[in-house]
C-alpha positions as CSV (number, residue, x, y, z in Angstrom):
1,N,21.5,151.1,146.5
2,F,22.7,153.7,149.0
3,P,20.4,156.0,150.9
4,K,22.9,158.8,150.5
5,L,25.3,159.3,147.6
6,A,27.6,162.2,147.0
7,G,31.0,163.1,145.6
8,M,33.3,165.8,144.5
9,T,35.3,166.2,141.3
10,G,36.5,169.1,139.2
11,T,35.1,167.7,136.0
12,A,31.5,166.8,136.6
13,A,29.9,169.8,134.9
14,T,30.2,168.2,131.5
15,E,28.4,165.1,132.7
16,V,25.3,166.8,134.2
17,S,22.8,164.8,132.1
18,E,24.5,161.5,132.9
19,F,24.5,162.1,136.7
20,D,20.8,163.1,136.5
21,G,19.6,160.4,134.1
22,I,21.5,157.4,135.6
23,Y,22.1,158.3,139.3
24,K,19.3,160.9,139.8
25,L,21.9,163.2,141.3
26,P,22.1,167.0,140.7
27,V,25.4,168.6,140.0
28,A,26.4,171.8,141.8
29,V,29.3,173.9,140.4
30,V,31.3,175.7,143.0
31,P,33.0,178.9,141.7
32,T,36.7,178.9,141.6
33,N,38.5,180.8,144.4
34,R,40.5,182.7,141.8
35,A,39.7,183.5,138.2
36,I,41.0,181.1,135.6
37,S,43.6,182.8,133.4
38,R,44.5,179.7,131.4
39,V,44.3,180.0,127.6
40,D,42.9,177.0,125.8
41,N,44.0,177.1,122.2
42,P,42.1,175.5,119.3
43,D,43.0,171.9,118.5
44,V,45.3,171.3,115.5
45,V,44.4,168.3,113.3
46,F,46.7,166.5,110.9
47,R,45.8,163.8,108.3
48,L,48.7,161.5,109.3
49,E,49.9,160.5,112.8
50,Q,53.5,161.0,111.9
51,Y,52.9,164.6,111.0
52,K,51.1,165.1,114.3
53,W,54.1,163.8,116.3
54,R,56.5,166.1,114.4
55,A,54.3,169.0,115.2
56,V,54.2,168.0,118.9
57,V,58.0,168.0,119.0
58,T,58.1,171.4,117.3
59,E,55.6,172.8,119.8
60,I,57.6,171.5,122.7
61,Q,60.8,172.9,121.2
62,R,59.2,176.4,120.8
63,I,57.8,176.5,124.4
64,H,61.0,175.0,125.8
65,R,63.1,177.8,124.2
66,E,60.9,180.4,126.0
67,G,61.8,178.8,129.3
68,R,58.3,177.7,130.2
69,P,57.6,174.3,131.7
70,V,55.8,171.8,129.4
71,L,53.5,168.9,130.3
72,V,52.7,166.5,127.5
73,G,49.8,164.1,127.9
74,T,49.8,160.8,126.1
75,T,47.2,158.0,126.0
76,S,49.5,155.0,126.5
77,V,52.9,153.9,127.7
78,E,53.9,153.0,124.2
79,K,53.2,156.5,122.9
80,S,54.9,158.2,125.8
81,E,58.0,156.1,125.0
82,L,57.8,157.0,121.3
83,L,57.6,160.7,122.1
84,S,60.5,160.4,124.6
85,E,62.6,158.9,121.8
86,M,61.8,161.7,119.5
87,L,62.6,164.4,122.1
88,G,65.9,162.6,122.8
89,Q,66.8,162.8,119.2
90,A,65.9,166.5,119.2
91,G,68.2,167.0,122.2
92,I,65.5,168.0,124.6
93,K,66.0,166.9,128.2
94,H,62.8,165.6,129.7
95,Q,61.2,163.3,132.3
96,V,58.7,160.5,131.6
97,L,55.9,159.7,134.0
98,N,54.1,156.5,133.0
99,A,53.2,153.1,134.3
100,K,56.6,151.6,133.9
101,P,57.8,150.5,137.4
102,E,60.9,152.7,137.5
103,N,58.8,155.7,136.6
104,V,56.0,154.9,139.0
105,E,58.4,154.9,141.9
106,R,59.7,158.4,140.8
107,E,56.3,159.9,140.4
108,S,56.5,162.3,143.3
109,E,60.0,163.3,142.3
110,I,59.0,164.0,138.7
111,V,55.9,166.0,139.6
112,A,57.9,168.0,142.1
113,Q,60.0,169.3,139.2
114,S,57.4,169.5,136.5
115,G,56.7,173.2,137.1
116,R,60.3,174.4,137.1
117,R,61.6,176.7,134.4
118,G,62.4,174.8,131.2
119,A,61.1,171.4,132.5
120,V,59.6,169.0,130.0
121,T,57.5,166.2,131.3
122,I,55.8,163.4,129.3
123,S,52.9,161.8,131.2
124,T,50.2,159.3,130.5
125,N,46.8,160.8,131.1
126,M,46.3,158.7,134.3
127,A,49.7,159.4,135.8
128,G,50.4,162.1,138.4
129,R,46.8,163.0,138.9
130,G,45.7,164.5,142.2
131,T,49.0,166.4,142.7
132,D,49.3,170.0,141.8
133,I,52.2,171.0,139.6
134,L,53.7,173.9,141.4
135,L,55.3,176.6,139.2
136,G,58.9,177.0,140.2
137,G,59.0,173.6,141.8
138,N,57.8,172.0,145.1
139,P,60.0,173.2,148.0
140,D,58.2,171.0,150.5
141,Y,59.0,167.8,148.6
142,M,62.6,169.0,148.1
143,A,63.1,169.6,151.8
144,R,61.6,166.2,152.7
145,L,63.8,164.4,150.2
146,K,67.0,166.2,151.4
147,L,66.1,165.3,155.0
148,R,65.4,161.7,154.0
149,E,68.8,161.6,152.3
150,L,70.5,162.4,155.6
151,L,68.3,160.4,158.0
152,M,67.7,157.1,156.3
153,P,71.4,155.9,156.2
154,E,71.5,156.4,160.0
155,V,68.3,154.6,161.1
156,V,67.3,152.1,158.4
157,S,68.3,148.5,159.1
158,Q,71.2,147.1,157.1
159,A,69.0,144.5,155.4
160,D,66.5,147.1,154.1
161,A,69.3,149.5,153.1
162,A,71.1,146.7,151.2
163,D,67.8,145.9,149.4
164,A,67.3,149.5,148.5
165,Y,70.9,149.8,147.2
166,A,70.4,146.6,145.1
167,K,67.3,147.9,143.5
168,S,69.0,151.2,142.6
169,R,72.0,149.2,141.1
170,T,69.7,147.0,138.9
171,G,67.7,150.0,137.6
172,R,64.4,148.7,139.0
173,S,64.3,151.8,141.2
174,Q,66.0,155.1,141.2
175,V,64.5,156.4,144.5
176,A,64.9,153.3,146.6
177,S,68.5,154.3,147.2
178,F,68.8,157.2,149.7
179,A,71.0,159.5,147.7
180,A,68.7,161.9,145.8
181,D,69.5,163.2,142.3
182,P,71.3,166.5,142.9
183,A,69.4,168.1,140.0
184,I,66.2,168.0,142.0
185,F,67.5,170.7,144.4
186,P,67.4,174.3,143.2
187,C,70.3,175.4,145.4
188,Q,73.0,174.3,147.8
189,L,71.9,174.4,151.5
190,S,73.9,176.4,153.9
191,A,76.6,174.7,155.9
192,A,74.7,175.4,159.1
193,T,71.5,173.7,157.9
194,L,73.4,170.7,156.6
195,A,75.3,170.4,159.9
196,A,72.0,170.6,161.8
197,G,70.5,167.9,159.6
198,K,73.4,165.6,160.2
199,A,73.2,166.2,164.0
200,A,69.5,165.6,164.1
201,S,69.9,162.4,162.1
202,K,72.6,161.2,164.5
203,A,70.3,162.0,167.4
204,A,67.6,160.0,165.8
205,A,69.9,157.0,165.4
206,A,71.0,157.3,169.1
207,A,67.3,157.4,170.3
208,W,65.8,154.8,167.9
209,G,68.8,152.5,167.4
210,E,71.5,152.9,164.9
211,R,70.4,151.3,161.6
212,S,67.7,149.3,163.3
213,L,64.4,150.5,161.8
214,P,62.5,148.8,159.0
215,L,62.4,151.2,156.0
216,L,58.6,151.7,156.1
217,E,58.7,152.6,159.8
218,A,61.5,155.1,159.2
219,E,59.5,156.6,156.3
220,D,56.5,157.0,158.7
221,R,58.6,158.8,161.3
222,L,60.0,161.1,158.6
223,S,56.5,161.9,157.5
224,V,55.5,162.9,161.0
225,A,58.6,165.1,161.4
226,C,57.7,166.9,158.2
227,E,54.1,167.6,159.1
228,K,52.5,170.2,161.4
229,G,50.8,167.8,163.8
230,S,51.6,168.2,167.5
231,T,54.3,166.0,169.0
232,D,56.4,166.0,172.2
233,D,59.0,163.7,170.8
234,E,62.3,165.6,171.1
235,V,63.9,163.7,168.2
236,L,61.0,164.5,165.9
237,L,61.0,168.1,166.9
238,K,64.7,168.3,166.0
239,L,64.1,166.8,162.6
240,R,61.1,169.1,162.1
241,A,63.3,172.2,162.9
242,V,65.8,171.0,160.3
243,Y,63.0,170.4,157.8
244,Q,61.6,173.9,158.3
245,A,65.1,175.4,157.8
246,M,65.6,173.4,154.6
247,L,62.1,174.4,153.4
248,L,62.8,178.1,153.9
249,E,66.1,178.0,151.9
250,F,64.6,176.0,149.0
251,K,61.4,178.2,149.0
252,A,63.4,181.4,148.6
253,V,64.7,180.0,145.3
254,T,61.5,178.4,144.1
255,D,59.5,181.5,144.8
256,Q,61.8,183.5,142.5
257,E,61.7,180.8,139.9
258,K,57.8,180.8,140.1
259,A,57.8,184.5,139.5
260,D,60.0,184.0,136.4
261,V,57.7,181.2,135.1
262,V,54.6,183.2,135.7
263,A,56.0,186.1,133.8
264,L,56.8,183.8,130.9
265,G,53.2,182.5,130.8
266,G,53.1,179.5,133.2
267,L,52.7,175.8,132.4
268,H,51.9,174.8,128.8
269,V,50.0,171.5,128.4
270,V,50.1,169.6,125.2
271,G,47.5,166.9,124.5
272,T,48.4,164.3,121.9
273,E,45.0,162.7,121.4
274,R,41.4,163.3,122.4
275,H,39.8,160.9,124.8
276,E,36.3,159.6,124.3
277,S,35.4,161.1,127.6
278,R,35.6,164.9,127.8
279,R,36.3,164.6,131.5
280,I,39.7,163.0,130.8
281,D,40.6,165.8,128.4
282,N,39.5,168.4,131.0
283,Q,41.6,166.8,133.7
284,L,44.7,167.1,131.5
285,R,43.9,170.8,130.7
286,G,43.3,171.4,134.3
287,R,46.9,170.6,135.2
288,S,47.7,174.1,133.9
289,G,46.4,177.4,135.3
290,R,45.9,176.1,138.9
291,Q,45.0,178.6,141.6
292,G,44.8,181.5,139.3
293,D,48.2,180.9,137.7
294,P,48.7,181.7,134.0
295,G,49.0,178.8,131.6
296,S,48.0,177.5,128.2
297,T,46.9,174.3,126.5
298,R,46.7,172.8,123.0
299,F,45.7,169.4,121.6
300,F,47.4,167.9,118.5
301,L,45.3,165.3,116.7
302,S,45.5,163.2,113.6
303,L,42.7,161.6,111.6
304,E,44.4,158.3,112.4
305,D,43.7,158.7,116.1
306,S,41.4,156.1,117.7
307,L,38.6,158.6,118.3
308,F,38.4,159.7,114.7
309,R,38.6,156.1,113.4
310,W,35.8,155.0,115.7
311,G,33.5,158.0,115.4
312,V,33.9,160.0,112.2
313,L,35.2,157.6,109.5
314,T,32.5,156.0,107.4
315,E,33.4,153.5,104.8
316,G,37.0,154.7,104.6
317,N,36.1,158.4,104.0
318,W,38.0,161.1,105.9
319,L,36.2,163.7,107.9
320,P,35.9,166.8,105.6
321,A,38.1,169.7,106.5
322,S,35.0,172.0,106.6
323,I,33.5,169.9,109.4
324,V,36.8,169.9,111.3
325,G,36.9,173.7,111.1
326,G,33.3,173.8,112.4
327,L,34.4,171.9,115.5
328,G,36.8,174.7,116.4
329,M,39.8,172.8,115.1
330,Q,42.6,173.8,112.7
331,M,43.2,171.4,109.8
332,F,46.7,170.8,108.5
333,C,47.8,168.2,105.9
């Protein structure tokens, strides 16, 4: 027992009775800073799971053609891989964010691009949480990644660099190598900014020792350079100036792309199964329409889903279509 107990979450309002009955804690709802403009469409229910997955692919194709970004939530790694295979067969370029090691290490990279125009991201419900999907892309992450690409080969020890390269070659990691995927960046940086980045990286190597830092220490120094905290380290200040210049150039492009995505309707979230906890479903919905941005959501279900099998099937009888309609769902065969 604790004399004081408190917490904060965006999805506690649906569990008021549980917090009160079990923990004797009241729940206070803080109004949003900006009005929510997200459209939560009715669920669509199919009798068979195979029909549901076909409908999910059709929905993704439709939204993708409009140029809007799409985030698809799945309940397991296996189902995210199944959907990835189906999208590949349909010719839709996409990213997968799940618990597989190569995808976990690319989580920040994938989330940074998930709000870009035409992006399609498949995610397990637990992956990528706690990070806003920025419409148009995340210029801060792009600038950090570009500066990292220039700095790390100059300052990281040969042993750590060789290990990173070996990981990238074996496929166990795609971000352990220092060269970033060019597709991440929305534009080419100016020659002046690139030259400044190379010069600052050379200065860092001269001050810290050429190729002498452990990878983790180099990452820590890069993080300090990209933050706003005060420092009198001349090398960090040079790196920070380059980071700010990169940020401005990338932001000019991502701001325009954000305006385009907002005009198209924002991020569309597709759920592929209901969770037994409404909080998990609400967390997935809440990835869209952040900070007053437009967006939309829709869940696609089948009567073969786990929730239906556990909760609404009695002695092999299907849930009647009339009841499904009464739950605010649309029933399809």
